[in-house]
PDB file of N, CA, C, O and CB in Angstrom:
ATOM      1  N   UNK A   1    -190.079 -38.439 -87.974  1.00  0.00           N
ATOM      2  CA  UNK A   1    -190.191 -37.053 -88.368  1.00  0.00           C
ATOM      3  C   UNK A   1    -188.826 -36.608 -88.872  1.00  0.00           C
ATOM      4  O   UNK A   1    -187.809 -36.944 -88.267  1.00  0.00           O
ATOM      5  CB  UNK A   1    -190.686 -36.160 -87.187  1.00  0.00           C
ATOM      6  N   UNK A   2    -188.786 -35.874 -89.948  1.00  0.00           N
ATOM      7  CA  UNK A   2    -187.540 -35.412 -90.524  1.00  0.00           C
ATOM      8  C   UNK A   2    -187.571 -33.898 -90.641  1.00  0.00           C
ATOM      9  O   UNK A   2    -188.581 -33.313 -91.031  1.00  0.00           O
ATOM     10  CB  UNK A   2    -187.293 -36.065 -91.896  1.00  0.00           C
ATOM     11  N   UNK A   3    -186.450 -33.268 -90.299  1.00  0.00           N
ATOM     12  CA  UNK A   3    -186.321 -31.825 -90.411  1.00  0.00           C
ATOM     13  C   UNK A   3    -185.074 -31.495 -91.207  1.00  0.00           C
ATOM     14  O   UNK A   3    -184.002 -32.032 -90.930  1.00  0.00           O
ATOM     15  CB  UNK A   3    -186.274 -31.162 -89.021  1.00  0.00           C
ATOM     16  N   UNK A   4    -185.198 -30.624 -92.185  1.00  0.00           N
ATOM     17  CA  UNK A   4    -184.051 -30.152 -92.949  1.00  0.00           C
ATOM     18  C   UNK A   4    -184.013 -28.650 -92.815  1.00  0.00           C
ATOM     19  O   UNK A   4    -185.005 -27.974 -93.087  1.00  0.00           O
ATOM     20  CB  UNK A   4    -184.126 -30.589 -94.447  1.00  0.00           C
ATOM     21  N   UNK A   5    -182.878 -28.118 -92.399  1.00  0.00           N
ATOM     22  CA  UNK A   5    -182.724 -26.674 -92.270  1.00  0.00           C
ATOM     23  C   UNK A   5    -181.825 -26.200 -93.389  1.00  0.00           C
ATOM     24  O   UNK A   5    -180.722 -26.715 -93.573  1.00  0.00           O
ATOM     25  CB  UNK A   5    -182.145 -26.277 -90.878  1.00  0.00           C
ATOM     26  N   UNK A   6    -182.300 -25.217 -94.137  1.00  0.00           N
ATOM     27  CA  UNK A   6    -181.534 -24.655 -95.238  1.00  0.00           C
ATOM     28  C   UNK A   6    -181.579 -23.143 -95.117  1.00  0.00           C
ATOM     29  O   UNK A   6    -182.632 -22.537 -95.316  1.00  0.00           O
ATOM     30  CB  UNK A   6    -182.084 -25.127 -96.620  1.00  0.00           C
ATOM     31  N   UNK A   7    -180.460 -22.533 -94.796  1.00  0.00           N
ATOM     32  CA  UNK A   7    -180.434 -21.089 -94.606  1.00  0.00           C
ATOM     33  C   UNK A   7    -181.218 -20.703 -93.373  1.00  0.00           C
ATOM     34  O   UNK A   7    -180.858 -21.082 -92.259  1.00  0.00           O
ATOM     35  CB  UNK A   7    -180.990 -20.373 -95.829  1.00  0.00           C
ATOM     36  N   UNK A   8    -182.281 -19.958 -93.563  1.00  0.00           N
ATOM     37  CA  UNK A   8    -183.091 -19.509 -92.425  1.00  0.00           C
ATOM     38  C   UNK A   8    -184.495 -20.088 -92.452  1.00  0.00           C
ATOM     39  O   UNK A   8    -185.390 -19.586 -91.771  1.00  0.00           O
ATOM     40  CB  UNK A   8    -183.168 -17.996 -92.403  1.00  0.00           C
ATOM     41  N   UNK A   9    -184.694 -21.146 -93.239  1.00  0.00           N
ATOM     42  CA  UNK A   9    -186.022 -21.753 -93.328  1.00  0.00           C
ATOM     43  C   UNK A   9    -185.925 -23.252 -93.087  1.00  0.00           C
ATOM     44  O   UNK A   9    -184.837 -23.827 -93.123  1.00  0.00           O
ATOM     45  CB  UNK A   9    -186.664 -21.470 -94.703  1.00  0.00           C
ATOM     46  N   UNK A  10    -187.050 -23.868 -92.845  1.00  0.00           N
ATOM     47  CA  UNK A  10    -187.110 -25.315 -92.682  1.00  0.00           C
ATOM     48  C   UNK A  10    -187.959 -25.904 -93.797  1.00  0.00           C
ATOM     49  O   UNK A  10    -188.944 -25.302 -94.225  1.00  0.00           O
ATOM     50  CB  UNK A  10    -187.681 -25.699 -91.293  1.00  0.00           C
ATOM     51  N   UNK A  11    -187.573 -27.077 -94.262  1.00  0.00           N
ATOM     52  CA  UNK A  11    -188.371 -27.819 -95.230  1.00  0.00           C
ATOM     53  C   UNK A  11    -188.515 -29.237 -94.715  1.00  0.00           C
ATOM     54  O   UNK A  11    -187.598 -29.764 -94.084  1.00  0.00           O
ATOM     55  CB  UNK A  11    -187.724 -27.794 -96.654  1.00  0.00           C
ATOM     56  N   UNK A  12    -189.618 -29.843 -94.968  1.00  0.00           N
ATOM     57  CA  UNK A  12    -189.837 -31.205 -94.525  1.00  0.00           C
ATOM     58  C   UNK A  12    -190.077 -31.302 -93.028  1.00  0.00           C
ATOM     59  O   UNK A  12    -190.049 -32.398 -92.469  1.00  0.00           O
ATOM     60  CB  UNK A  12    -188.669 -32.055 -94.905  1.00  0.00           C
ATOM     61  N   UNK A  13    -190.310 -30.184 -92.379  1.00  0.00           N
ATOM     62  CA  UNK A  13    -190.530 -30.196 -90.935  1.00  0.00           C
ATOM     63  C   UNK A  13    -192.005 -30.483 -90.673  1.00  0.00           C
ATOM     64  O   UNK A  13    -192.889 -29.951 -91.345  1.00  0.00           O
ATOM     65  CB  UNK A  13    -190.098 -28.840 -90.284  1.00  0.00           C
ATOM     66  N   UNK A  14    -192.240 -31.311 -89.710  1.00  0.00           N
ATOM     67  CA  UNK A  14    -193.614 -31.734 -89.435  1.00  0.00           C
ATOM     68  C   UNK A  14    -194.466 -30.564 -88.956  1.00  0.00           C
ATOM     69  O   UNK A  14    -193.996 -29.691 -88.226  1.00  0.00           O
ATOM     70  CB  UNK A  14    -193.628 -32.853 -88.392  1.00  0.00           C
ATOM     71  N   UNK A  15    -195.709 -30.565 -89.375  1.00  0.00           N
ATOM     72  CA  UNK A  15    -196.637 -29.531 -88.928  1.00  0.00           C
ATOM     73  C   UNK A  15    -197.425 -29.992 -87.713  1.00  0.00           C
ATOM     74  O   UNK A  15    -198.164 -29.205 -87.121  1.00  0.00           O
ATOM     75  CB  UNK A  15    -197.591 -29.147 -90.056  1.00  0.00           C
ATOM     76  N   UNK A  16    -197.279 -31.253 -87.334  1.00  0.00           N
ATOM     77  CA  UNK A  16    -197.968 -31.783 -86.157  1.00  0.00           C
ATOM     78  C   UNK A  16    -197.036 -32.745 -85.434  1.00  0.00           C
ATOM     79  O   UNK A  16    -196.232 -33.437 -86.057  1.00  0.00           O
ATOM     80  CB  UNK A  16    -199.298 -32.494 -86.554  1.00  0.00           C
ATOM     81  N   UNK A  17    -197.154 -32.776 -84.132  1.00  0.00           N
ATOM     82  CA  UNK A  17    -196.341 -33.664 -83.301  1.00  0.00           C
ATOM     83  C   UNK A  17    -197.006 -35.029 -83.236  1.00  0.00           C
ATOM     84  O   UNK A  17    -198.235 -35.105 -83.231  1.00  0.00           O
ATOM     85  CB  UNK A  17    -196.148 -33.077 -81.875  1.00  0.00           C
ATOM     86  N   UNK A  18    -196.221 -36.128 -83.184  1.00  0.00           N
ATOM     87  CA  UNK A  18    -196.836 -37.453 -83.089  1.00  0.00           C
ATOM     88  C   UNK A  18    -197.693 -37.583 -81.825  1.00  0.00           C
ATOM     89  O   UNK A  18    -197.403 -36.962 -80.803  1.00  0.00           O
ATOM     90  CB  UNK A  18    -195.753 -38.540 -83.104  1.00  0.00           C
ATOM     91  N   UNK A  19    -198.721 -38.375 -81.905  1.00  0.00           N
ATOM     92  CA  UNK A  19    -199.552 -38.600 -80.726  1.00  0.00           C
ATOM     93  C   UNK A  19    -198.819 -39.533 -79.770  1.00  0.00           C
ATOM     94  O   UNK A  19    -197.956 -40.305 -80.187  1.00  0.00           O
ATOM     95  CB  UNK A  19    -200.935 -39.190 -81.120  1.00  0.00           C
ATOM     96  N   UNK A  20    -199.158 -39.461 -78.513  1.00  0.00           N
ATOM     97  CA  UNK A  20    -198.505 -40.289 -77.510  1.00  0.00           C
ATOM     98  C   UNK A  20    -197.254 -39.598 -76.983  1.00  0.00           C
ATOM     99  O   UNK A  20    -197.101 -38.382 -77.105  1.00  0.00           O
ATOM    100  CB  UNK A  20    -198.152 -41.662 -78.093  1.00  0.00           C
ATOM    101  N   UNK A  21    -196.384 -40.372 -76.410  1.00  0.00           N
ATOM    102  CA  UNK A  21    -195.167 -39.847 -75.806  1.00  0.00           C
ATOM    103  C   UNK A  21    -194.053 -39.760 -76.849  1.00  0.00           C
ATOM    104  O   UNK A  21    -193.740 -40.748 -77.513  1.00  0.00           O
ATOM    105  CB  UNK A  21    -194.729 -40.727 -74.621  1.00  0.00           C
ATOM    106  N   UNK A  22    -193.455 -38.572 -76.989  1.00  0.00           N
ATOM    107  CA  UNK A  22    -192.367 -38.379 -77.944  1.00  0.00           C
ATOM    108  C   UNK A  22    -191.430 -37.305 -77.407  1.00  0.00           C
ATOM    109  O   UNK A  22    -191.829 -36.459 -76.607  1.00  0.00           O
ATOM    110  CB  UNK A  22    -192.915 -37.987 -79.352  1.00  0.00           C
ATOM    111  N   UNK A  23    -190.182 -37.351 -77.855  1.00  0.00           N
ATOM    112  CA  UNK A  23    -189.205 -36.336 -77.482  1.00  0.00           C
ATOM    113  C   UNK A  23    -188.415 -35.975 -78.725  1.00  0.00           C
ATOM    114  O   UNK A  23    -187.899 -36.855 -79.414  1.00  0.00           O
ATOM    115  CB  UNK A  23    -188.264 -36.834 -76.337  1.00  0.00           C
ATOM    116  N   UNK A  24    -188.317 -34.668 -79.019  1.00  0.00           N
ATOM    117  CA  UNK A  24    -187.570 -34.198 -80.177  1.00  0.00           C
ATOM    118  C   UNK A  24    -186.179 -33.745 -79.765  1.00  0.00           C
ATOM    119  O   UNK A  24    -186.033 -32.955 -78.833  1.00  0.00           O
ATOM    120  CB  UNK A  24    -188.316 -33.058 -80.873  1.00  0.00           C
ATOM    121  N   UNK A  25    -185.150 -34.244 -80.458  1.00  0.00           N
ATOM    122  CA  UNK A  25    -183.763 -33.875 -80.184  1.00  0.00           C
ATOM    123  C   UNK A  25    -183.115 -33.455 -81.489  1.00  0.00           C
ATOM    124  O   UNK A  25    -183.238 -34.149 -82.498  1.00  0.00           O
ATOM    125  CB  UNK A  25    -182.978 -35.052 -79.525  1.00  0.00           C
ATOM    126  N   UNK A  26    -182.421 -32.312 -81.477  1.00  0.00           N
ATOM    127  CA  UNK A  26    -181.792 -31.769 -82.680  1.00  0.00           C
ATOM    128  C   UNK A  26    -180.503 -31.086 -82.256  1.00  0.00           C
ATOM    129  O   UNK A  26    -180.512 -30.294 -81.314  1.00  0.00           O
ATOM    130  CB  UNK A  26    -182.745 -30.771 -83.435  1.00  0.00           C
ATOM    131  N   UNK A  27    -179.400 -31.373 -82.925  1.00  0.00           N
ATOM    132  CA  UNK A  27    -178.126 -30.721 -82.626  1.00  0.00           C
ATOM    133  C   UNK A  27    -177.470 -30.308 -83.935  1.00  0.00           C
ATOM    134  O   UNK A  27    -177.357 -31.105 -84.866  1.00  0.00           O
ATOM    135  CB  UNK A  27    -177.188 -31.661 -81.805  1.00  0.00           C
ATOM    136  N   UNK A  28    -177.039 -29.045 -83.994  1.00  0.00           N
ATOM    137  CA  UNK A  28    -176.466 -28.523 -85.227  1.00  0.00           C
ATOM    138  C   UNK A  28    -175.793 -27.181 -84.950  1.00  0.00           C
ATOM    139  O   UNK A  28    -175.563 -26.815 -83.798  1.00  0.00           O
ATOM    140  CB  UNK A  28    -177.553 -28.376 -86.320  1.00  0.00           C
ATOM    141  N   UNK A  29    -175.487 -26.470 -86.000  1.00  0.00           N
ATOM    142  CA  UNK A  29    -174.950 -25.117 -85.913  1.00  0.00           C
ATOM    143  C   UNK A  29    -175.975 -24.227 -85.199  1.00  0.00           C
ATOM    144  O   UNK A  29    -177.177 -24.478 -85.287  1.00  0.00           O
ATOM    145  CB  UNK A  29    -174.609 -24.555 -87.335  1.00  0.00           C
ATOM    146  N   UNK A  30    -175.513 -23.202 -84.501  1.00  0.00           N
ATOM    147  CA  UNK A  30    -176.363 -22.383 -83.625  1.00  0.00           C
ATOM    148  C   UNK A  30    -177.593 -21.807 -84.329  1.00  0.00           C
ATOM    149  O   UNK A  30    -178.693 -21.862 -83.780  1.00  0.00           O
ATOM    150  CB  UNK A  30    -175.550 -21.253 -83.047  1.00  0.00           C
ATOM    151  N   UNK A  31    -177.429 -21.260 -85.524  1.00  0.00           N
ATOM    152  CA  UNK A  31    -178.563 -20.656 -86.230  1.00  0.00           C
ATOM    153  C   UNK A  31    -179.602 -21.717 -86.612  1.00  0.00           C
ATOM    154  O   UNK A  31    -180.804 -21.467 -86.520  1.00  0.00           O
ATOM    155  CB  UNK A  31    -178.076 -19.915 -87.492  1.00  0.00           C
ATOM    156  N   UNK A  32    -179.145 -22.893 -87.038  1.00  0.00           N
ATOM    157  CA  UNK A  32    -180.067 -23.973 -87.406  1.00  0.00           C
ATOM    158  C   UNK A  32    -180.819 -24.468 -86.172  1.00  0.00           C
ATOM    159  O   UNK A  32    -182.021 -24.727 -86.234  1.00  0.00           O
ATOM    160  CB  UNK A  32    -179.301 -25.143 -88.076  1.00  0.00           C
ATOM    161  N   UNK A  33    -180.111 -24.597 -85.055  1.00  0.00           N
ATOM    162  CA  UNK A  33    -180.764 -25.035 -83.806  1.00  0.00           C
ATOM    163  C   UNK A  33    -181.834 -24.037 -83.381  1.00  0.00           C
ATOM    164  O   UNK A  33    -182.897 -24.434 -82.904  1.00  0.00           O
ATOM    165  CB  UNK A  33    -179.720 -25.207 -82.673  1.00  0.00           C
ATOM    166  N   UNK A  34    -181.565 -22.757 -83.548  1.00  0.00           N
ATOM    167  CA  UNK A  34    -182.541 -21.723 -83.187  1.00  0.00           C
ATOM    168  C   UNK A  34    -183.794 -21.837 -84.041  1.00  0.00           C
ATOM    169  O   UNK A  34    -184.905 -21.711 -83.527  1.00  0.00           O
ATOM    170  CB  UNK A  34    -181.927 -20.325 -83.341  1.00  0.00           C
ATOM    171  N   UNK A  35    -183.632 -22.075 -85.338  1.00  0.00           N
ATOM    172  CA  UNK A  35    -184.770 -22.198 -86.257  1.00  0.00           C
ATOM    173  C   UNK A  35    -185.670 -23.361 -85.829  1.00  0.00           C
ATOM    174  O   UNK A  35    -186.888 -23.207 -85.742  1.00  0.00           O
ATOM    175  CB  UNK A  35    -184.276 -22.405 -87.717  1.00  0.00           C
ATOM    176  N   UNK A  36    -185.073 -24.512 -85.565  1.00  0.00           N
ATOM    177  CA  UNK A  36    -185.852 -25.684 -85.171  1.00  0.00           C
ATOM    178  C   UNK A  36    -186.510 -25.463 -83.814  1.00  0.00           C
ATOM    179  O   UNK A  36    -187.679 -25.803 -83.632  1.00  0.00           O
ATOM    180  CB  UNK A  36    -184.962 -26.933 -85.132  1.00  0.00           C
ATOM    181  N   UNK A  37    -185.766 -24.894 -82.851  1.00  0.00           N
ATOM    182  CA  UNK A  37    -186.328 -24.616 -81.518  1.00  0.00           C
ATOM    183  C   UNK A  37    -187.534 -23.693 -81.622  1.00  0.00           C
ATOM    184  O   UNK A  37    -188.559 -23.943 -80.986  1.00  0.00           O
ATOM    185  CB  UNK A  37    -185.262 -23.987 -80.597  1.00  0.00           C
ATOM    186  N   UNK A  38    -187.426 -22.624 -82.418  1.00  0.00           N
ATOM    187  CA  UNK A  38    -188.542 -21.683 -82.578  1.00  0.00           C
ATOM    188  C   UNK A  38    -189.746 -22.360 -83.224  1.00  0.00           C
ATOM    189  O   UNK A  38    -190.885 -22.074 -82.855  1.00  0.00           O
ATOM    190  CB  UNK A  38    -188.109 -20.474 -83.419  1.00  0.00           C
ATOM    191  N   UNK A  39    -189.510 -23.248 -84.179  1.00  0.00           N
ATOM    192  CA  UNK A  39    -190.618 -23.970 -84.816  1.00  0.00           C
ATOM    193  C   UNK A  39    -191.310 -24.886 -83.813  1.00  0.00           C
ATOM    194  O   UNK A  39    -192.535 -24.881 -83.694  1.00  0.00           O
ATOM    195  CB  UNK A  39    -190.111 -24.790 -86.021  1.00  0.00           C
ATOM    196  N   UNK A  40    -190.516 -25.668 -83.095  1.00  0.00           N
ATOM    197  CA  UNK A  40    -191.089 -26.593 -82.118  1.00  0.00           C
ATOM    198  C   UNK A  40    -191.858 -25.855 -81.034  1.00  0.00           C
ATOM    199  O   UNK A  40    -192.971 -26.245 -80.679  1.00  0.00           O
ATOM    200  CB  UNK A  40    -189.995 -27.441 -81.488  1.00  0.00           C
ATOM    201  N   UNK A  41    -191.265 -24.789 -80.508  1.00  0.00           N
ATOM    202  CA  UNK A  41    -191.890 -24.079 -79.384  1.00  0.00           C
ATOM    203  C   UNK A  41    -193.010 -23.153 -79.854  1.00  0.00           C
ATOM    204  O   UNK A  41    -194.087 -23.131 -79.258  1.00  0.00           O
ATOM    205  CB  UNK A  41    -190.839 -23.271 -78.618  1.00  0.00           C
ATOM    206  N   UNK A  42    -192.763 -22.391 -80.917  1.00  0.00           N
ATOM    207  CA  UNK A  42    -193.741 -21.406 -81.381  1.00  0.00           C
ATOM    208  C   UNK A  42    -194.854 -21.997 -82.216  1.00  0.00           C
ATOM    209  O   UNK A  42    -196.030 -21.824 -81.897  1.00  0.00           O
ATOM    210  CB  UNK A  42    -193.056 -20.352 -82.168  1.00  0.00           C
ATOM    211  N   UNK A  43    -194.494 -22.699 -83.291  1.00  0.00           N
ATOM    212  CA  UNK A  43    -195.484 -23.230 -84.226  1.00  0.00           C
ATOM    213  C   UNK A  43    -196.232 -24.421 -83.655  1.00  0.00           C
ATOM    214  O   UNK A  43    -197.458 -24.494 -83.744  1.00  0.00           O
ATOM    215  CB  UNK A  43    -194.817 -23.625 -85.522  1.00  0.00           C
ATOM    216  N   UNK A  44    -195.489 -25.360 -83.064  1.00  0.00           N
ATOM    217  CA  UNK A  44    -196.117 -26.580 -82.561  1.00  0.00           C
ATOM    218  C   UNK A  44    -196.515 -26.482 -81.093  1.00  0.00           C
ATOM    219  O   UNK A  44    -197.244 -27.340 -80.594  1.00  0.00           O
ATOM    220  CB  UNK A  44    -195.187 -27.745 -82.750  1.00  0.00           C
ATOM    221  N   UNK A  45    -196.048 -25.455 -80.397  1.00  0.00           N
ATOM    222  CA  UNK A  45    -196.420 -25.258 -78.997  1.00  0.00           C
ATOM    223  C   UNK A  45    -195.845 -26.282 -78.036  1.00  0.00           C
ATOM    224  O   UNK A  45    -196.441 -26.562 -76.995  1.00  0.00           O
ATOM    225  CB  UNK A  45    -197.886 -25.270 -78.878  1.00  0.00           C
ATOM    226  N   UNK A  46    -194.684 -26.848 -78.378  1.00  0.00           N
ATOM    227  CA  UNK A  46    -194.066 -27.858 -77.519  1.00  0.00           C
ATOM    228  C   UNK A  46    -193.248 -27.201 -76.416  1.00  0.00           C
ATOM    229  O   UNK A  46    -192.734 -26.096 -76.589  1.00  0.00           O
ATOM    230  CB  UNK A  46    -193.179 -28.798 -78.346  1.00  0.00           C
ATOM    231  N   UNK A  47    -193.132 -27.875 -75.297  1.00  0.00           N
ATOM    232  CA  UNK A  47    -192.399 -27.337 -74.159  1.00  0.00           C
ATOM    233  C   UNK A  47    -190.979 -27.869 -74.065  1.00  0.00           C
ATOM    234  O   UNK A  47    -190.574 -28.738 -74.837  1.00  0.00           O
ATOM    235  CB  UNK A  47    -193.132 -27.646 -72.892  1.00  0.00           C
ATOM    236  N   UNK A  48    -190.227 -27.334 -73.104  1.00  0.00           N
ATOM    237  CA  UNK A  48    -188.849 -27.765 -72.866  1.00  0.00           C
ATOM    238  C   UNK A  48    -188.768 -29.229 -72.456  1.00  0.00           C
ATOM    239  O   UNK A  48    -187.750 -29.881 -72.688  1.00  0.00           O
ATOM    240  CB  UNK A  48    -188.211 -26.900 -71.796  1.00  0.00           C
ATOM    241  N   UNK A  49    -189.814 -29.742 -71.861  1.00  0.00           N
ATOM    242  CA  UNK A  49    -189.818 -31.142 -71.441  1.00  0.00           C
ATOM    243  C   UNK A  49    -190.066 -32.102 -72.604  1.00  0.00           C
ATOM    244  O   UNK A  49    -189.990 -33.318 -72.428  1.00  0.00           O
ATOM    245  CB  UNK A  49    -190.870 -31.356 -70.374  1.00  0.00           C
ATOM    246  N   UNK A  50    -190.363 -31.563 -73.798  1.00  0.00           N
ATOM    247  CA  UNK A  50    -190.640 -32.401 -74.965  1.00  0.00           C
ATOM    248  C   UNK A  50    -189.582 -32.278 -76.057  1.00  0.00           C
ATOM    249  O   UNK A  50    -189.584 -33.059 -77.009  1.00  0.00           O
ATOM    250  CB  UNK A  50    -191.986 -32.048 -75.535  1.00  0.00           C
ATOM    251  N   UNK A  51    -188.674 -31.303 -75.931  1.00  0.00           N
ATOM    252  CA  UNK A  51    -187.711 -31.043 -76.998  1.00  0.00           C
ATOM    253  C   UNK A  51    -186.360 -30.591 -76.457  1.00  0.00           C
ATOM    254  O   UNK A  51    -186.256 -30.075 -75.344  1.00  0.00           O
ATOM    255  CB  UNK A  51    -188.257 -29.997 -77.947  1.00  0.00           C
ATOM    256  N   UNK A  52    -185.323 -30.799 -77.278  1.00  0.00           N
ATOM    257  CA  UNK A  52    -184.009 -30.229 -77.019  1.00  0.00           C
ATOM    258  C   UNK A  52    -183.380 -29.916 -78.371  1.00  0.00           C
ATOM    259  O   UNK A  52    -183.125 -30.820 -79.166  1.00  0.00           O
ATOM    260  CB  UNK A  52    -183.107 -31.203 -76.172  1.00  0.00           C
ATOM    261  N   UNK A  53    -183.132 -28.647 -78.627  1.00  0.00           N
ATOM    262  CA  UNK A  53    -182.429 -28.219 -79.839  1.00  0.00           C
ATOM    263  C   UNK A  53    -181.123 -27.591 -79.376  1.00  0.00           C
ATOM    264  O   UNK A  53    -181.115 -26.476 -78.853  1.00  0.00           O
ATOM    265  CB  UNK A  53    -183.296 -27.203 -80.708  1.00  0.00           C
ATOM    266  N   UNK A  54    -180.021 -28.304 -79.566  1.00  0.00           N
ATOM    267  CA  UNK A  54    -178.723 -27.884 -79.034  1.00  0.00           C
ATOM    268  C   UNK A  54    -177.832 -27.315 -80.135  1.00  0.00           C
ATOM    269  O   UNK A  54    -177.814 -27.812 -81.261  1.00  0.00           O
ATOM    270  CB  UNK A  54    -178.021 -29.061 -78.348  1.00  0.00           C
ATOM    271  N   UNK A  55    -177.099 -26.269 -79.787  1.00  0.00           N
ATOM    272  CA  UNK A  55    -176.132 -25.661 -80.704  1.00  0.00           C
ATOM    273  C   UNK A  55    -174.747 -26.233 -80.394  1.00  0.00           C
ATOM    274  O   UNK A  55    -174.236 -26.075 -79.285  1.00  0.00           O
ATOM    275  CB  UNK A  55    -176.137 -24.091 -80.580  1.00  0.00           C
ATOM    276  N   UNK A  56    -174.152 -26.889 -81.372  1.00  0.00           N
ATOM    277  CA  UNK A  56    -172.837 -27.475 -81.183  1.00  0.00           C
ATOM    278  C   UNK A  56    -171.714 -26.546 -81.613  1.00  0.00           C
ATOM    279  O   UNK A  56    -170.593 -26.668 -81.121  1.00  0.00           O
ATOM    280  CB  UNK A  56    -172.741 -28.764 -81.938  1.00  0.00           C
ATOM    281  N   UNK A  57    -171.989 -25.635 -82.508  1.00  0.00           N
ATOM    282  CA  UNK A  57    -170.989 -24.673 -82.956  1.00  0.00           C
ATOM    283  C   UNK A  57    -171.668 -23.464 -83.533  1.00  0.00           C
ATOM    284  O   UNK A  57    -172.867 -23.481 -83.810  1.00  0.00           O
ATOM    285  CB  UNK A  57    -170.046 -25.294 -83.983  1.00  0.00           C
ATOM    286  N   UNK A  58    -170.894 -22.405 -83.717  1.00  0.00           N
ATOM    287  CA  UNK A  58    -171.396 -21.172 -84.324  1.00  0.00           C
ATOM    288  C   UNK A  58    -170.577 -20.919 -85.581  1.00  0.00           C
ATOM    289  O   UNK A  58    -169.349 -20.848 -85.527  1.00  0.00           O
ATOM    290  CB  UNK A  58    -171.310 -19.951 -83.328  1.00  0.00           C
ATOM    291  N   UNK A  59    -171.258 -20.785 -86.705  1.00  0.00           N
ATOM    292  CA  UNK A  59    -170.591 -20.574 -87.989  1.00  0.00           C
ATOM    293  C   UNK A  59    -169.697 -19.333 -87.928  1.00  0.00           C
ATOM    294  O   UNK A  59    -170.120 -18.274 -87.463  1.00  0.00           O
ATOM    295  CB  UNK A  59    -171.632 -20.434 -89.123  1.00  0.00           C
ATOM    296  N   UNK A  60    -168.457 -19.476 -88.405  1.00  0.00           N
ATOM    297  CA  UNK A  60    -167.532 -18.358 -88.476  1.00  0.00           C
ATOM    298  C   UNK A  60    -166.792 -18.071 -87.183  1.00  0.00           C
ATOM    299  O   UNK A  60    -166.091 -17.064 -87.088  1.00  0.00           O
ATOM    300  CB  UNK A  60    -168.261 -17.151 -88.888  1.00  0.00           C
ATOM    301  N   UNK A  61    -166.931 -18.932 -86.185  1.00  0.00           N
ATOM    302  CA  UNK A  61    -166.279 -18.731 -84.893  1.00  0.00           C
ATOM    303  C   UNK A  61    -165.400 -19.937 -84.578  1.00  0.00           C
ATOM    304  O   UNK A  61    -165.829 -21.080 -84.735  1.00  0.00           O
ATOM    305  CB  UNK A  61    -167.328 -18.507 -83.769  1.00  0.00           C
ATOM    306  N   UNK A  62    -164.188 -19.685 -84.138  1.00  0.00           N
ATOM    307  CA  UNK A  62    -163.284 -20.761 -83.748  1.00  0.00           C
ATOM    308  C   UNK A  62    -163.281 -20.905 -82.233  1.00  0.00           C
ATOM    309  O   UNK A  62    -163.527 -19.939 -81.511  1.00  0.00           O
ATOM    310  CB  UNK A  62    -161.856 -20.497 -84.271  1.00  0.00           C
ATOM    311  N   UNK A  63    -163.003 -22.101 -81.760  1.00  0.00           N
ATOM    312  CA  UNK A  63    -162.889 -22.332 -80.321  1.00  0.00           C
ATOM    313  C   UNK A  63    -164.191 -22.754 -79.697  1.00  0.00           C
ATOM    314  O   UNK A  63    -165.171 -23.029 -80.389  1.00  0.00           O
ATOM    315  CB  UNK A  63    -162.389 -21.103 -79.639  1.00  0.00           C
ATOM    316  N   UNK A  64    -164.194 -22.804 -78.371  1.00  0.00           N
ATOM    317  CA  UNK A  64    -165.375 -23.234 -77.623  1.00  0.00           C
ATOM    318  C   UNK A  64    -166.432 -22.150 -77.598  1.00  0.00           C
ATOM    319  O   UNK A  64    -166.118 -20.959 -77.581  1.00  0.00           O
ATOM    320  CB  UNK A  64    -164.995 -23.621 -76.199  1.00  0.00           C
ATOM    321  N   UNK A  65    -167.702 -22.576 -77.597  1.00  0.00           N
ATOM    322  CA  UNK A  65    -168.813 -21.627 -77.483  1.00  0.00           C
ATOM    323  C   UNK A  65    -168.996 -21.252 -76.028  1.00  0.00           C
ATOM    324  O   UNK A  65    -169.067 -22.122 -75.159  1.00  0.00           O
ATOM    325  CB  UNK A  65    -170.125 -22.222 -78.064  1.00  0.00           C
ATOM    326  N   UNK A  66    -169.071 -19.987 -75.766  1.00  0.00           N
ATOM    327  CA  UNK A  66    -169.372 -19.532 -74.404  1.00  0.00           C
ATOM    328  C   UNK A  66    -170.870 -19.600 -74.201  1.00  0.00           C
ATOM    329  O   UNK A  66    -171.642 -19.320 -75.118  1.00  0.00           O
ATOM    330  CB  UNK A  66    -168.842 -18.085 -74.149  1.00  0.00           C
ATOM    331  N   UNK A  67    -171.265 -19.958 -73.046  1.00  0.00           N
ATOM    332  CA  UNK A  67    -172.680 -19.896 -72.900  1.00  0.00           C
ATOM    333  C   UNK A  67    -173.298 -20.635 -71.843  1.00  0.00           C
ATOM    334  O   UNK A  67    -174.520 -20.598 -71.697  1.00  0.00           O
ATOM    335  CB  UNK A  67    -173.250 -20.280 -74.019  1.00  0.00           C
TER     336      UNK A  67
END
């Protein structure tokens, strides 16, 4: 499965989750991680035990992310 985040939309993102056991992992800038997380959880109905979308940095911010 391939996901491309451009701005505030996703392209090439799967509309269905693979059958069987799978785990989705995505790490990127905070806004991109939010977009993918919302798609996985909202559109595909996946739970926290099936996905992890992590924010590694926040655009326009220097230093460590608080959180």
